[in-house]
Residue, then its C-alpha position, 0 to 999 in steps of 0.5 A: m730401578p735395580a734388576p729383580s733378584c733371587p732373595h736366596c743366592r742374589t742372582v739376578f732374574g732375566r725375562d726368561d726366569m720369570n713366568v708371568a702366567e703362573a706369577v712366579a720366578v725361577c732362579p736359574s742358579c739355585a732353582s728356587v722359586t719366588r712369587l713375582a709379587d715378592l719381587a715387586d719393591d715400594p719406591v718409598l723403601a727403594a729410597v731408604n738408606p739402613a745407614d741413616v738411622p732414625v730417632g727411635c731406632d738403633r743398630s748395633s754389633f756384639a762379637n758375633e750378633v748384630v742387634i737391630s731394633a725399632s721403638t714403638r714408644s708414641v705420645a699420641g698413641a699413649i694418650g689414645a691407648l690410655a683414654i681407651a683402656a681407661f673407659w673399658n676397664g673402667i666399666v669391666s671394673i664394675f662387674v668385676l667387683v660384683a663377681t669379686a664380692s659374691t665369690l668371697h661371700h661363697l667362700g666364707f669371707t665376710l666383706p666389710n661395708w664399704f667394699p664397692a659392690p651392690s648390696g644384697s638382700n640382707g644389706q651386705n655388699g654382693l650377698g644376694m647373688p647366688l653360686g651358679v649366677t657368679i660362675f656364669l658372670w666370671i665366664f661371661l667377664t672372661p673375654f672382656i677382662t682380656i681385651g681389657l688387659a690387651m688394652i693395657a699391654g698396648l699401653f705399655m707398648c706406646l710407653a716403652g715398647s720395641d720390636r727388636v731383631v738379634i741376628r747371630d751366625a746361623d739363625a736370628t731372634v725377632s722379639t716384641g714387648v716391653g724390657p724383659l717382658r717380650y715375645s719371641r720367634r726364632f728362625q734360621l739365616n739360611d730360610v730366609q726368602a724375603v723382608r717386605i711391608g705385609q699386612s696384619s690379619w687383624t683390621q681396625n676401623d675396617q682396615s689391616k694395619p702394615q707391619v713387617l714381614i719375614v719370609a723363612d720357614r714361616e711368615i714371621k710378622f711384627g712391627s704394626m704399632l711402629p711408626e711408618q718411618r721406623r718400620n721402613w727403616l727396619v725392613a731396609a736394615l733387615r734387608e741388608e743384614l738378611l739378605g746381603 
């Protein structure tokens, strides 16, 4: 295993540079402080060759920028996401139709008898609900609708999503999404301290999810939906580009 080195200037740490009691290492060249936990490397990651690009990943250069990306596409994930999203949104849609029928009625619209909502006392759909109850129902449904939309977004990520890092002269941008619909975060290359596998702050089945972690002026986490092979390669490729 190679000797640990400073993530800023790549100077190799000596034994005297490491403070085990404080669990940090101080670089003798640039005086930066690094946690010892950040220097420990996963043997699986150490064996990944950035030049061996797996299926679903890409690394390309254009003029003054380098683009490194990994696809979140997964047939099994898409099938699971579709089943869960259909079940959840199918139930929520029943209550949304009731709230919609009552809202339209209070706005003065006449609903056809075929409108798919429970009938009111006068036989017309959704007309028996008071305005106050209608407002409360919308408020109550808001978190459930939000979760349903998140499930649909997850389905699209499994179908055509990707994580992408665009590296330029002095900065880089991390983006996650589908096509042009992406959530982006920018950081300066000089601020990068480490690139490693981190853990998500949220849990699934009482377990956190592994993801890519870039430590710069802040922690940038992404890639929790990537298959393990693509995620490991992405970390190795980013280390090569960002840390040298």
